[in-house]
FIKOLZA-1660 file (N, C-alpha, C; in steps of 0.1 Angstrom, whole numbers, plus 5000, padded with zeros to 4 digits):
% residues 83
   i   px   py   pz ch aa at
   1 6452 5022 6878  A  M  N
   1 6452 5010 6878  A  M CA
   1 6469 5011 6888  A  M  C
   2 6465 5000 6896  A  I  N
   2 6480 5000 6908  A  I CA
   2 6485 4985 6904  A  I  C
   3 6501 4988 6900  A  S  N
   3 6508 4981 6896  A  S CA
   3 6506 4962 6911  A  S  C
   4 6511 4952 6905  A  P  N
   4 6514 4942 6915  A  P CA
   4 6522 4945 6924  A  P  C
   5 6532 4953 6926  A  F  N
   5 6541 4956 6931  A  F CA
   5 6542 4973 6935  A  F  C
   6 6535 4976 6936  A  G  N
   6 6531 4993 6939  A  G CA
   6 6532 4998 6925  A  G  C
   7 6524 5011 6927  A  G  N
   7 6525 5020 6921  A  G CA
   7 6519 5017 6908  A  G  C
   8 6516 5034 6902  A  A  N
   8 6505 5034 6894  A  A CA
   8 6510 5028 6879  A  A  C
   9 6502 5019 6873  A  Y  N
   9 6508 5014 6861  A  Y CA
   9 6494 5016 6856  A  Y  C
  10 6487 5015 6839  A  G  N
  10 6480 5021 6836  A  G CA
  10 6480 5009 6819  A  G  C
  11 6467 5007 6815  A  K  N
  11 6462 4995 6811  A  K CA
  11 6474 4997 6797  A  K  C
  12 6478 5010 6793  A  Q  N
  12 6485 5010 6779  A  Q CA
  12 6494 5005 6780  A  Q  C
  13 6502 5009 6796  A  D  N
  13 6516 5004 6797  A  D CA
  13 6515 4992 6797  A  D  C
  14 6508 4984 6805  A  K  N
  14 6504 4968 6805  A  K CA
  14 6501 4965 6792  A  K  C
  15 6493 4969 6781  A  E  N
  15 6495 4962 6766  A  E CA
  15 6506 4959 6758  A  E  C
  16 6513 4975 6764  A  K  N
  16 6527 4979 6754  A  K CA
  16 6536 4970 6760  A  K  C
  17 6537 4965 6771  A  D  N
  17 6548 4955 6780  A  D CA
  17 6543 4945 6778  A  D  C
  18 6532 4937 6778  A  K  N
  18 6528 4920 6776  A  K CA
  18 6534 4916 6759  A  K  C
  19 6544 4905 6765  A  G  N
  19 6545 4899 6754  A  G CA
  19 6560 4904 6752  A  G  C
  20 6563 4909 6760  A  E  N
  20 6579 4912 6751  A  E CA
  20 6590 4900 6756  A  E  C
  21 6583 4891 6771  A  F  N
  21 6593 4882 6768  A  F CA
  21 6585 4866 6774  A  F  C
  22 6574 4869 6762  A  E  N
  22 6569 4858 6757  A  E CA
  22 6573 4847 6754  A  E  C
  23 6568 4833 6757  A  R  N
  23 6574 4820 6752  A  R CA
  23 6593 4823 6757  A  R  C
  24 6596 4830 6770  A  Q  N
  24 6608 4827 6780  A  Q CA
  24 6600 4826 6790  A  Q  C
  25 6608 4815 6794  A  V  N
  25 6613 4811 6815  A  V CA
  25 6623 4822 6816  A  V  C
  26 6615 4827 6828  A  V  N
  26 6627 4834 6838  A  V CA
  26 6628 4826 6850  A  V  C
  27 6643 4827 6854  A  V  N
  27 6645 4817 6870  A  V CA
  27 6652 4833 6877  A  V  C
  28 6647 4837 6886  A  V  N
  28 6654 4846 6892  A  V CA
  28 6655 4846 6903  A  V  C
  29 6671 4843 6910  A  T  N
  29 6674 4840 6921  A  T CA
  29 6671 4846 6930  A  T  C
  30 6668 4851 6945  A  G  N
  30 6662 4852 6952  A  G CA
  30 6645 4859 6950  A  G  C
  31 6642 4856 6948  A  G  N
  31 6630 4863 6942  A  G CA
  31 6623 4857 6947  A  G  C
  32 6622 4856 6962  A  S  N
  32 6608 4853 6971  A  S CA
  32 6607 4870 6980  A  S  C
  33 6616 4879 6979  A  Q  N
  33 6623 4891 6983  A  Q CA
  33 6621 4905 6974  A  Q  C
  34 6622 4915 6981  A  G  N
  34 6628 4927 6977  A  G CA
  34 6628 4928 6961  A  G  C
  35 6637 4932 6962  A  I  N
  35 6648 4928 6946  A  I CA
  35 6645 4923 6940  A  I  C
  36 6646 4910 6941  A  G  N
  36 6640 4897 6936  A  G CA
  36 6629 4895 6932  A  G  C
  37 6618 4895 6941  A  A  N
  37 6601 4899 6940  A  A CA
  37 6600 4903 6936  A  A  C
  38 6602 4923 6928  A  A  N
  38 6596 4926 6921  A  A CA
  38 6605 4926 6908  A  A  C
  39 6618 4915 6909  A  T  N
  39 6619 4917 6894  A  T CA
  39 6612 4905 6889  A  T  C
  40 6609 4896 6900  A  C  N
  40 6596 4886 6891  A  C CA
  40 6584 4892 6888  A  C  C
  41 6577 4900 6893  A  K  N
  41 6568 4908 6887  A  K CA
  41 6569 4914 6875  A  K  C
  42 6575 4919 6879  A  E  N
  42 6583 4931 6861  A  E CA
  42 6579 4919 6852  A  E  C
  43 6586 4907 6853  A  F  N
  43 6590 4899 6840  A  F CA
  43 6576 4893 6836  A  F  C
  44 6570 4887 6847  A  A  N
  44 6556 4885 6843  A  A CA
  44 6546 4893 6836  A  A  C
  45 6546 4902 6843  A  L  N
  45 6538 4917 6836  A  L CA
  45 6542 4915 6819  A  L  C
  46 6556 4911 6815  A  K  N
  46 6559 4913 6806  A  K CA
  46 6560 4900 6795  A  K  C
  47 6553 4891 6803  A  G  N
  47 6550 4880 6798  A  G CA
  47 6556 4868 6798  A  G  C
  48 6565 4868 6806  A  A  N
  48 6576 4855 6808  A  A CA
  48 6567 4848 6822  A  A  C
  49 6574 4835 6820  A  K  N
  49 6570 4821 6826  A  K CA
  49 6580 4825 6841  A  K  C
  50 6579 4826 6850  A  V  N
  50 6582 4826 6862  A  V CA
  50 6588 4814 6871  A  V  C
  51 6602 4815 6869  A  V  N
  51 6605 4806 6883  A  V CA
  51 6611 4815 6894  A  V  C
  52 6603 4815 6907  A  V  N
  52 6612 4823 6923  A  V CA
  52 6616 4811 6930  A  V  C
  53 6630 4812 6930  A  N  N
  53 6637 4807 6937  A  N CA
  53 6637 4809 6952  A  N  C
  54 6639 4804 6958  A  Y  N
  54 6637 4808 6976  A  Y CA
  54 6646 4800 6977  A  Y  C
  55 6654 4799 6994  A  Y  N
  55 6663 4791 7002  A  Y CA
  55 6654 4789 7014  A  Y  C
  56 6652 4795 7023  A  H  N
  56 6648 4796 7030  A  H CA
  56 6632 4796 7031  A  H  C
  57 6622 4806 7032  A  N  N
  57 6615 4815 7035  A  N CA
  57 6603 4804 7021  A  N  C
  58 6595 4794 7023  A  K  N
  58 6586 4790 7009  A  K CA
  58 6570 4802 7013  A  K  C
  59 6571 4807 7024  A  G  N
  59 6560 4812 7024  A  G CA
  59 6557 4828 7017  A  G  C
  60 6572 4833 7013  A  Y  N
  60 6577 4846 7008  A  Y CA
  60 6573 4841 6991  A  Y  C
  61 6582 4833 6987  A  A  N
  61 6578 4828 6974  A  A CA
  61 6565 4825 6969  A  A  C
  62 6556 4818 6979  A  D  N
  62 6542 4814 6971  A  D CA
  62 6535 4826 6970  A  D  C
  63 6536 4835 6980  A  A  N
  63 6533 4847 6978  A  A CA
  63 6536 4853 6965  A  A  C
  64 6547 4856 6964  A  V  N
  64 6550 4860 6949  A  V CA
  64 6545 4855 6937  A  V  C
  65 6545 4845 6939  A  V  N
  65 6534 4832 6926  A  V CA
  65 6526 4836 6929  A  V  C
  66 6515 4834 6939  A  R  N
  66 6502 4843 6940  A  R CA
  66 6500 4851 6937  A  R  C
  67 6508 4860 6939  A  T  N
  67 6503 4879 6935  A  T CA
  67 6505 4874 6918  A  T  C
  68 6515 4870 6915  A  I  N
  68 6518 4868 6895  A  I CA
  68 6511 4861 6890  A  I  C
  69 6500 4854 6893  A  K  N
  69 6490 4841 6890  A  K CA
  69 6478 4849 6890  A  K  C
  70 6478 4861 6899  A  S  N
  70 6468 4871 6902  A  S CA
  70 6462 4882 6889  A  S  C
  71 6470 4885 6884  A  F  N
  71 6471 4892 6871  A  F CA
  71 6471 4883 6864  A  F  C
  72 6472 4871 6862  A  G  N
  72 6476 4858 6845  A  G CA
  72 6491 4855 6843  A  G  C
  73 6496 4862 6854  A  G  N
  73 6509 4851 6849  A  G CA
  73 6511 4841 6852  A  G  C
  74 6522 4833 6847  A  E  N
  74 6527 4817 6853  A  E CA
  74 6537 4817 6859  A  E  C
  75 6537 4809 6869  A  A  N
  75 6550 4812 6879  A  A CA
  75 6547 4801 6891  A  A  C
  76 6561 4799 6892  A  M  N
  76 6559 4782 6903  A  M CA
  76 6576 4789 6911  A  M  C
  77 6575 4781 6923  A  A  N
  77 6584 4786 6934  A  A CA
  77 6593 4776 6937  A  A  C
  78 6604 4776 6933  A  V  N
  78 6613 4761 6938  A  V CA
  78 6625 4765 6943  A  V  C
  79 6629 4752 6956  A  Q  N
  79 6638 4756 6965  A  Q CA
  79 6649 4749 6962  A  Q  C
  80 6657 4761 6959  A  A  N
  80 6673 4759 6960  A  A CA
  80 6686 4765 6964  A  A  C
  81 6691 4756 6967  A  D  N
  81 6706 4764 6972  A  D CA
  81 6719 4770 6958  A  D  C
  82 6718 4782 6956  A  V  N
  82 6724 4780 6941  A  V CA
  82 6736 4789 6947  A  V  C
  83 6742 4787 6959  A  S  N
  83 6755 4793 6961  A  S CA
  83 6771 4784 6956  A  S  C
% end
């Protein structure tokens, strides 16, 4: 199986990680691209509900949210200047 952010990810790995952050909400600043997007997806794989923060590019943030939802995760995009 290919993980939502590239690389091999087996069923056994997914089951082991699932639930580690269950019932937790994670806010990832800069979550729409690059390392932030990968972080969002990783937390979602581990059971967290993810808030994908973005400043300028709603399209990228929405794409991360769609990816997370496609594998059964919960996520939403929120525009905010956190500087």
